[in-house]
VMD Tcl script that draws the C-alpha trace (Angstrom):
set ca {
  {19.02 -10.53 3.87}
  {18.20 -9.38 7.14}
  {20.18 -11.75 9.16}
  {23.04 -11.09 6.85}
  {23.16 -7.71 7.47}
  {23.15 -7.78 11.40}
  {25.74 -10.93 11.33}
  {28.06 -8.36 9.27}
  {27.14 -5.74 11.63}
  {28.10 -7.27 14.50}
  {31.09 -8.75 13.29}
  {32.40 -5.49 11.61}
  {31.66 -3.66 15.65}
  {33.28 -6.46 17.70}
  {36.61 -6.32 15.54}
  {37.09 -2.72 16.76}
  {38.45 -2.08 20.22}
  {36.77 0.21 23.13}
  {40.12 2.46 22.35}
  {39.48 3.15 18.93}
  {35.85 4.10 19.72}
  {37.17 6.80 22.68}
  {39.37 8.05 19.96}
  {36.35 9.11 17.72}
  {32.93 7.58 18.30}
  {31.50 7.70 14.41}
  {35.21 7.44 13.27}
  {34.50 3.64 11.52}
  {31.47 5.34 9.58}
  {31.22 6.74 6.13}
  {27.88 7.95 4.14}
  {28.57 7.31 -0.02}
  {25.68 8.85 -2.15}
  {26.12 7.91 -6.10}
  {24.13 8.34 -9.69}
  {23.90 5.77 -12.05}
  {23.42 4.98 -15.16}
  {22.33 1.53 -16.04}
  {22.16 -0.46 -18.98}
  {20.24 -3.86 -19.36}
  {19.00 -6.93 -20.48}
  {16.04 -8.86 -19.35}
  {14.24 -11.83 -20.59}
  {11.20 -14.12 -19.08}
  {8.36 -17.04 -19.89}
  {5.31 -16.32 -20.35}
  {2.26 -19.06 -20.07}
  {-1.70 -17.76 -20.53}
  {-4.38 -19.89 -19.73}
  {-7.82 -19.21 -21.41}
  {-11.00 -20.57 -19.75}
  {-14.42 -21.05 -20.96}
  {-16.94 -18.48 -19.81}
  {-19.82 -21.15 -18.28}
  {-19.64 -23.02 -15.08}
  {-17.55 -25.89 -15.36}
  {-14.50 -23.48 -15.94}
  {-12.90 -25.80 -18.58}
  {-9.63 -24.89 -19.64}
  {-10.20 -24.02 -23.37}
  {-6.51 -22.73 -24.62}
  {-2.77 -22.65 -23.29}
  {-0.50 -20.36 -24.59}
  {2.81 -20.06 -24.21}
  {5.92 -17.74 -25.05}
  {9.43 -16.34 -24.25}
  {11.69 -12.84 -24.95}
  {14.23 -10.78 -24.13}
  {14.46 -7.04 -24.29}
  {17.21 -4.32 -23.75}
  {16.42 -1.25 -21.62}
  {18.65 1.60 -19.93}
  {18.21 4.01 -16.97}
  {18.74 5.87 -14.10}
  {19.17 4.94 -10.48}
  {20.45 6.58 -7.11}
  {22.14 5.01 -4.31}
  {23.15 5.84 -0.62}
  {25.56 3.64 1.68}
  {26.85 3.58 5.33}
  {29.60 2.33 5.35}
  {31.31 0.21 8.47}
  {34.68 0.37 8.62}
  {36.60 0.00 5.42}
  {35.07 -3.38 4.20}
  {31.52 -3.16 4.60}
  {28.41 -1.01 3.64}
  {24.75 -1.29 3.75}
  {22.97 0.22 0.77}
  {19.84 1.20 -0.47}
  {19.12 1.79 -4.20}
  {16.37 3.39 -6.08}
  {15.28 3.68 -9.82}
  {13.00 5.95 -10.58}
  {12.74 5.15 -14.53}
  {9.77 2.77 -15.23}
  {11.95 -0.28 -16.86}
  {9.58 -1.46 -19.99}
  {8.76 -4.20 -22.27}
  {8.37 -3.28 -25.81}
  {4.68 -4.23 -26.71}
  {3.53 -7.56 -27.67}
  {0.73 -7.89 -30.44}
  {-1.56 -10.78 -31.50}
  {-3.95 -11.16 -34.18}
  {-2.48 -8.01 -35.44}
  {-4.72 -6.83 -37.91}
  {-7.91 -8.71 -36.89}
  {-11.11 -7.95 -34.61}
  {-9.89 -9.41 -32.11}
  {-6.14 -7.36 -32.07}
  {-4.44 -7.60 -28.34}
  {-1.71 -6.01 -27.18}
  {0.34 -6.30 -23.83}
  {3.11 -4.44 -22.40}
  {4.59 -4.30 -19.27}
  {6.22 -1.74 -17.02}
  {8.53 -2.37 -13.71}
  {7.63 0.55 -11.40}
  {10.01 1.66 -8.14}
  {12.23 -0.80 -8.31}
  {14.35 -0.84 -4.97}
  {16.96 -2.87 -3.91}
  {18.75 -3.07 -0.34}
  {22.05 -4.46 -0.46}
  {25.04 -5.57 1.63}
  {28.59 -4.58 -0.11}
  {31.96 -6.34 0.81}
  {35.00 -4.73 -0.57}
  {37.69 -6.60 -1.31}
  {41.39 -6.42 -0.06}
  {43.86 -4.86 -2.25}
  {42.45 -2.59 -5.02}
  {38.89 -1.50 -4.99}
  {37.35 -4.15 -5.99}
  {33.68 -5.34 -4.40}
  {31.23 -7.75 -4.21}
  {27.12 -7.30 -3.47}
  {24.15 -9.42 -2.37}
  {20.76 -7.63 -2.23}
  {16.80 -8.08 -2.42}
  {14.88 -6.29 -4.62}
  {11.17 -5.28 -4.94}
  {9.08 -3.69 -8.05}
  {5.95 -2.94 -9.18}
  {4.64 -4.39 -12.01}
  {1.90 -2.13 -14.62}
  {0.15 -4.92 -16.56}
  {-0.95 -2.87 -19.67}
  {-3.82 -4.68 -21.88}
  {-6.10 -4.09 -24.89}
  {-8.46 -6.67 -24.89}
  {-11.31 -7.78 -23.40}
  {-13.25 -6.57 -20.81}
  {-10.73 -7.84 -17.53}
  {-8.66 -5.81 -16.22}
  {-5.16 -7.52 -14.75}
  {-4.50 -5.38 -11.78}
  {-0.93 -4.14 -10.84}
  {0.77 -6.65 -8.83}
  {4.60 -6.42 -6.96}
  {7.61 -9.10 -7.25}
  {10.53 -9.31 -5.31}
  {13.97 -11.25 -6.08}
  {17.32 -11.06 -5.23}
  {20.62 -9.32 -6.66}
  {24.05 -10.28 -7.22}
  {26.78 -8.82 -8.59}
  {30.49 -7.64 -8.08}
  {32.32 -3.96 -9.40}
  {35.08 -1.89 -9.03}
  {35.75 1.20 -7.42}
  {38.15 4.74 -7.04}
  {38.41 7.32 -5.38}
  {39.84 10.99 -6.90}
  {42.81 11.57 -4.52}
  {41.95 13.18 -1.22}
  {38.68 14.81 -2.29}
  {35.23 12.50 -1.41}
  {34.63 11.92 -5.13}
  {34.80 8.62 -6.89}
  {33.39 6.26 -9.65}
  {32.15 3.01 -9.94}
  {32.18 0.53 -12.49}
  {29.53 -2.49 -11.86}
  {27.93 -5.59 -12.95}
  {24.73 -7.06 -11.46}
  {22.73 -10.23 -11.95}
  {18.91 -9.95 -11.19}
  {16.76 -12.88 -10.45}
  {12.76 -12.55 -9.74}
  {10.57 -14.45 -8.06}
  {7.50 -16.23 -10.35}
  {4.53 -14.36 -10.87}
  {0.71 -15.21 -11.30}
  {-1.65 -12.84 -12.17}
  {-5.33 -12.72 -13.74}
  {-7.91 -10.26 -15.41}
  {-10.05 -10.09 -12.65}
  {-12.91 -12.77 -14.20}
  {-12.75 -15.11 -11.79}
  {-16.02 -16.21 -12.20}
  {-16.36 -15.84 -16.41}
  {-19.37 -13.64 -16.17}
  {-17.73 -10.37 -17.30}
  {-18.85 -9.40 -20.83}
  {-19.46 -13.27 -21.19}
  {-15.59 -14.14 -21.24}
  {-14.01 -16.96 -19.48}
  {-10.90 -16.12 -17.09}
  {-7.39 -15.67 -17.91}
  {-4.48 -16.38 -16.15}
  {-0.99 -15.21 -17.19}
  {2.02 -16.94 -15.27}
  {5.20 -15.37 -15.71}
  {8.24 -17.66 -14.78}
  {12.24 -16.85 -15.61}
  {12.38 -13.18 -14.62}
  {15.94 -12.76 -15.03}
  {18.47 -9.51 -15.96}
  {21.91 -8.58 -16.43}
  {22.84 -4.98 -15.81}
  {25.88 -3.21 -16.10}
  {26.03 0.18 -14.48}
  {28.47 3.02 -14.36}
  {28.16 5.62 -11.11}
  {29.52 8.77 -9.77}
  {29.94 8.49 -6.15}
  {30.43 10.68 -3.05}
  {31.72 10.11 0.70}
  {30.97 11.96 3.22}
  {33.40 11.12 6.48}
  {35.78 8.68 4.14}
  {37.84 6.05 6.10}
  {40.30 4.66 3.64}
}
mol new
graphics top color blue
foreach p $ca { graphics top sphere $p radius 0.5 }
foreach p [lrange $ca 0 end-1] q [lrange $ca 1 end] { graphics top cylinder $p $q radius 0.2 }
display resetview
């Protein structure tokens, strides 16, 4: 991603003559801030491996599951525009994206629940405007923290971070000569696989074996509507 951004910036700067820069050193730049409302659908597959508590560390049971859930959340973003066609952006999601709670062995003495919050999702992206009508495409890197909440056993699944990529397209419109505008956008998100354990790597906590959970096929589709304001607009 850093190489893509650097290459794009060099191409833009190389396309401007010295005379243009003399007219105004910062004429090619603008700054856009935005507030967005997002509606998303996410899906994932999970595998849980349960090991024995004895020293031979035997795999006793493997459980697999997959699911889909929807969630709505707000986000904030800021972009540095370089000329008319390229912008470098950063988007922050202050809201938690929460999965539904999954219940196993409901009503039994060994009932267990698990639920995951994705906190502080941040996206760094490159945005390319398409000439001739307000359309644009985006590509970015995504980082978020996973807070795993489980109510069974003595072990604790530690929080972990997960990264991925985002690919999107949208339409933007400015209102007259003012700096205000709006956007409608769609994005596809794909995250790396994640493996966590309950901290009981030796099988000695409460005489239980260790448990390992692997999440894969973490992906989502997000629809966005945003209100923007551009400072120093150059288009």
